[in-house]
C-alpha positions as CSV (number, residue, x, y, z in Angstrom):
1,M,-42.2,-115.0,-41.3
2,M,-42.6,-113.1,-44.5
3,D,-45.9,-112.1,-46.1
4,D,-46.8,-110.0,-49.1
5,G,-49.1,-107.9,-47.0
6,Q,-52.0,-108.2,-49.4
7,T,-54.1,-110.5,-47.4
8,E,-56.4,-108.5,-45.1
9,R,-58.3,-110.2,-42.2
10,H,-61.3,-108.7,-40.4
11,T,-62.5,-109.3,-36.9
12,M,-65.2,-107.9,-34.8
13,L,-64.3,-107.9,-31.1
14,D,-66.7,-107.4,-28.2
15,I,-65.0,-104.9,-25.8
16,G,-67.2,-104.5,-22.8
17,G,-70.3,-104.5,-25.0
18,V,-68.8,-102.2,-27.7
19,A,-68.2,-103.9,-31.1
20,I,-64.7,-102.9,-32.4
21,E,-63.6,-103.7,-35.9
22,V,-60.0,-104.9,-36.3
23,H,-58.1,-105.2,-39.6
24,E,-54.9,-107.3,-39.8
25,F,-52.3,-107.5,-42.5
26,G,-49.2,-109.7,-42.8
27,A,-47.4,-111.9,-40.3
28,G,-44.5,-111.6,-37.9
29,E,-43.8,-109.3,-34.9
30,P,-46.9,-107.2,-34.0
31,L,-47.2,-103.6,-35.0
32,L,-50.3,-101.7,-33.7
33,Y,-51.4,-99.1,-36.2
34,L,-53.7,-96.3,-34.9
35,H,-55.3,-94.4,-37.7
36,G,-56.1,-90.7,-38.1
37,G,-59.3,-88.7,-38.5
38,Y,-59.8,-90.1,-42.1
39,G,-60.1,-93.6,-40.7
40,L,-58.3,-96.1,-42.9
41,L,-59.5,-94.3,-46.1
42,Y,-56.0,-93.5,-47.3
43,D,-53.9,-96.1,-45.4
44,R,-54.4,-99.6,-46.9
45,P,-51.6,-99.5,-49.5
46,F,-49.2,-98.1,-46.9
47,L,-50.2,-100.8,-44.4
48,Q,-49.8,-103.5,-47.0
49,R,-46.2,-102.4,-47.6
50,L,-45.5,-102.4,-43.9
51,A,-47.0,-105.9,-43.6
52,A,-44.2,-107.4,-45.8
53,R,-42.3,-107.8,-42.6
54,R,-44.8,-107.6,-39.7
55,R,-48.2,-108.4,-38.5
56,I,-50.1,-105.2,-38.6
57,I,-53.1,-104.8,-36.2
58,A,-55.2,-101.8,-37.2
59,P,-58.4,-101.4,-35.2
60,S,-61.0,-98.9,-36.2
61,H,-61.4,-96.4,-33.3
62,P,-64.9,-96.3,-31.8
63,G,-67.2,-94.4,-34.1
64,F,-65.0,-95.1,-37.2
65,G,-65.5,-97.8,-39.8
66,R,-67.8,-100.4,-38.4
67,S,-66.9,-99.9,-34.8
68,D,-69.6,-98.9,-32.3
69,L,-69.7,-95.5,-30.7
70,P,-71.3,-95.7,-27.2
71,D,-72.8,-92.7,-25.6
72,W,-70.3,-92.6,-22.8
73,L,-67.2,-92.4,-25.1
74,D,-66.1,-88.9,-26.0
75,S,-62.3,-88.7,-25.5
76,V,-58.9,-90.0,-26.7
77,D,-58.4,-91.4,-23.2
78,D,-61.6,-93.5,-23.6
79,I,-60.3,-94.8,-27.0
80,S,-56.9,-95.8,-25.6
81,H,-58.6,-97.9,-22.9
82,V,-60.7,-99.6,-25.6
83,H,-57.5,-100.5,-27.5
84,L,-55.9,-101.8,-24.3
85,E,-58.6,-104.4,-24.2
86,V,-58.2,-105.1,-28.0
87,L,-54.6,-106.0,-27.3
88,H,-55.6,-108.2,-24.4
89,Q,-58.2,-110.1,-26.4
90,L,-55.6,-110.6,-29.2
91,G,-53.1,-111.9,-26.7
92,I,-50.5,-109.2,-27.5
93,D,-48.2,-108.3,-24.7
94,R,-45.2,-106.5,-26.2
95,F,-45.4,-104.7,-29.5
96,D,-44.3,-101.7,-31.6
97,C,-46.8,-98.9,-32.0
98,L,-47.4,-96.5,-34.9
99,G,-50.0,-93.7,-34.9
100,A,-50.9,-91.0,-37.5
101,S,-52.4,-87.6,-36.8
102,L,-55.3,-88.3,-34.3
103,G,-54.0,-91.8,-34.1
104,G,-50.7,-90.4,-33.0
105,W,-52.4,-88.7,-30.1
106,V,-54.1,-92.0,-29.2
107,A,-50.7,-93.8,-29.5
108,V,-49.0,-91.4,-27.2
109,D,-51.9,-91.6,-24.7
110,L,-51.7,-95.4,-24.8
111,A,-47.9,-95.4,-24.5
112,T,-48.0,-93.3,-21.3
113,K,-50.3,-95.9,-19.8
114,I,-48.2,-99.0,-20.6
115,P,-44.7,-97.8,-21.5
116,E,-43.2,-101.1,-20.4
117,R,-45.1,-103.0,-23.1
118,I,-44.1,-100.9,-26.1
119,N,-40.7,-101.5,-27.8
120,R,-40.7,-98.5,-30.1
121,L,-43.2,-95.8,-30.8
122,A,-43.5,-94.1,-34.3
123,L,-45.7,-91.1,-34.8
124,I,-46.8,-89.5,-38.1
125,A,-47.8,-85.8,-37.7
126,P,-49.2,-86.5,-34.2
127,M,-51.6,-84.1,-32.4
128,G,-52.6,-84.0,-28.7
129,V,-50.3,-81.7,-26.7
130,K,-50.7,-78.0,-26.0
131,L,-47.5,-76.1,-26.6
132,G,-48.6,-72.5,-27.1
133,S,-50.7,-70.2,-25.0
134,E,-54.4,-70.9,-24.5
135,E,-55.3,-68.0,-26.9
136,Q,-53.1,-69.5,-29.6
137,L,-54.0,-72.6,-31.7
138,D,-51.2,-75.1,-32.2
139,I,-53.1,-76.7,-35.0
140,P,-55.0,-74.6,-37.6
141,D,-58.8,-74.7,-37.2
142,L,-59.8,-77.2,-39.9
143,F,-63.5,-76.8,-39.1
144,V,-63.8,-73.2,-40.2
145,A,-61.4,-73.3,-43.2
146,R,-62.9,-73.8,-46.7
147,P,-62.5,-77.4,-48.1
148,E,-60.0,-76.3,-50.7
149,A,-57.9,-74.6,-48.0
150,V,-58.0,-77.9,-45.9
151,E,-56.9,-79.8,-49.0
152,R,-53.9,-77.4,-49.4
153,M,-52.9,-77.9,-45.8
154,T,-53.3,-81.6,-45.9
155,F,-51.7,-82.6,-49.3
156,A,-48.5,-81.5,-51.1
157,D,-50.3,-82.6,-54.3
158,T,-53.9,-81.6,-54.0
159,Q,-54.9,-83.7,-56.9
160,K,-54.3,-86.7,-54.6
161,A,-57.0,-85.4,-52.4
162,R,-59.7,-86.0,-55.0
163,L,-61.9,-88.9,-54.1
164,D,-64.2,-90.5,-56.7
165,Y,-67.4,-90.3,-54.6
166,A,-69.5,-91.2,-57.6
167,S,-67.9,-94.7,-57.7
168,M,-68.5,-95.4,-54.0
169,T,-71.3,-97.4,-52.5
170,D,-73.8,-95.8,-50.1
171,E,-72.1,-97.8,-47.3
172,D,-68.7,-96.3,-48.1
173,L,-70.1,-92.8,-48.3
174,G,-71.9,-93.2,-45.0
175,R,-68.7,-94.5,-43.4
176,I,-66.7,-91.5,-44.5
177,A,-69.4,-89.1,-43.2
178,R,-69.5,-91.0,-39.9
179,D,-65.7,-91.0,-39.5
180,R,-65.7,-87.2,-40.0
181,E,-68.5,-86.7,-37.5
182,T,-66.6,-88.8,-34.9
183,H,-63.4,-87.0,-35.5
184,T,-65.1,-83.7,-34.8
185,L,-66.6,-85.0,-31.6
186,L,-63.2,-86.1,-30.3
187,V,-61.0,-83.1,-31.1
188,W,-63.4,-80.1,-31.0
189,E,-63.2,-79.1,-27.3
190,P,-60.5,-78.6,-26.2
191,Y,-59.3,-78.2,-29.8
192,M,-56.8,-81.0,-30.9
193,H,-55.2,-81.5,-27.5
194,S,-55.5,-82.8,-23.9
195,A,-54.2,-80.3,-21.4
196,K,-52.8,-83.1,-19.2
197,L,-51.0,-85.1,-21.9
198,R,-47.8,-83.1,-22.1
199,H,-47.2,-83.7,-18.3
200,R,-47.2,-87.5,-18.9
201,L,-44.7,-87.6,-21.8
202,H,-41.8,-88.3,-19.5
203,R,-43.3,-91.8,-19.3
204,L,-42.4,-92.5,-22.9
205,R,-39.3,-94.6,-22.0
206,M,-39.1,-96.3,-25.4
207,P,-37.3,-94.8,-28.4
208,C,-39.7,-92.5,-30.3
209,L,-39.8,-91.3,-33.9
210,F,-41.7,-88.2,-34.9
211,L,-42.3,-87.9,-38.6
212,R,-44.0,-85.2,-40.8
213,G,-44.3,-84.4,-44.4
214,A,-42.2,-81.4,-45.5
215,Q,-45.4,-79.6,-46.8
216,D,-47.6,-80.4,-43.9
217,G,-49.8,-77.4,-43.3
218,V,-51.6,-79.0,-40.3
219,V,-48.7,-80.0,-38.0
220,S,-45.9,-77.5,-38.3
221,A,-42.2,-78.3,-38.0
222,D,-42.0,-76.2,-34.8
223,Y,-45.0,-78.0,-33.3
224,L,-43.5,-81.4,-34.1
225,A,-40.1,-80.4,-32.7
226,G,-41.7,-79.1,-29.5
227,Y,-43.7,-82.3,-29.1
228,A,-40.7,-84.5,-29.6
229,G,-38.7,-82.4,-27.1
230,L,-41.1,-83.5,-24.4
231,A,-40.2,-87.2,-24.8
232,P,-36.9,-88.5,-23.2
233,D,-35.7,-90.5,-26.3
234,A,-37.0,-88.9,-29.5
235,R,-35.8,-88.1,-33.0
236,V,-37.5,-86.1,-35.8
237,Q,-37.5,-86.9,-39.5
238,T,-39.1,-85.3,-42.5
239,V,-40.6,-86.9,-45.6
240,P,-40.1,-84.8,-48.7
241,A,-42.9,-84.0,-51.2
242,A,-45.6,-84.9,-48.7
243,G,-48.2,-83.1,-46.6
244,H,-50.1,-84.3,-43.5
245,L,-50.5,-87.8,-44.9
246,P,-47.0,-88.9,-46.0
247,Q,-48.1,-92.5,-45.5
248,F,-50.4,-91.8,-48.5
249,E,-48.5,-89.4,-50.7
250,Q,-45.0,-90.9,-50.2
251,A,-45.8,-94.4,-48.9
252,E,-42.6,-96.1,-49.9
253,A,-40.3,-93.4,-48.4
254,T,-42.4,-93.4,-45.2
255,V,-42.3,-97.2,-44.9
256,S,-38.5,-97.1,-45.4
257,L,-38.1,-94.6,-42.5
258,I,-40.4,-96.5,-40.2
259,D,-38.9,-99.9,-41.0
260,S,-35.4,-98.5,-40.3
261,F,-36.5,-97.1,-37.0
262,L,-38.4,-100.2,-35.9
263,M,-35.3,-102.3,-36.7
264,G,-33.1,-100.1,-34.7
265,A,-31.1,-98.8,-37.7
266,D,-31.3,-95.3,-36.4
267,A,-29.5,-96.0,-33.1
């Protein structure tokens, strides 16, 4: 079933007393999209392109968008359990999964829990594993860097980083601030990783795609290659002229690579 991907549907689900916002685009085979630390701020045009062929299910993680953040939730492991129940309530058994940045970490954690239910796993600049020594950061410290330095690490074209805050509603501005606060809560300690996750990647029995932008200053080429090397069936690809958010800076090229992978054209 084809769809132009422009129609966006919103649902609020009750997950054990936690309200979770779910966005859906398109129709067809289900693709679960797990967003990064910016929420869905930069992702909608990309998801609409992907939805030309698929039903995209994009929940807002707890503490992002309009989703609740209960006091007990403070880890990626907690988030993946919430999304397992989202899938259950939506009646989705088998699916493809795509995660970006923090969402890539969530996607990997989820996939190690239910590898038999995921057909293919695509990851855009994922975080979550510890590759170097405890004294060495695998991911640059984004919380001590100046904003302009973070922009240069995140975007190949820093002009694309500029948001028109003056045109935003108070609700939109509040949502952006809340997303950033929740992101900090989840990745601060230990910084950008789970010490246990790398020891579970052997459970990724599905084909995996690891993507990064060629100018990504957050997730390095060496880190991505090392991460992919822990999965049994993984391949690495690079998106030219893009930073940490290739789905935003080079949406068409990123969709093309992901579509080809999900359809098995890479085999």
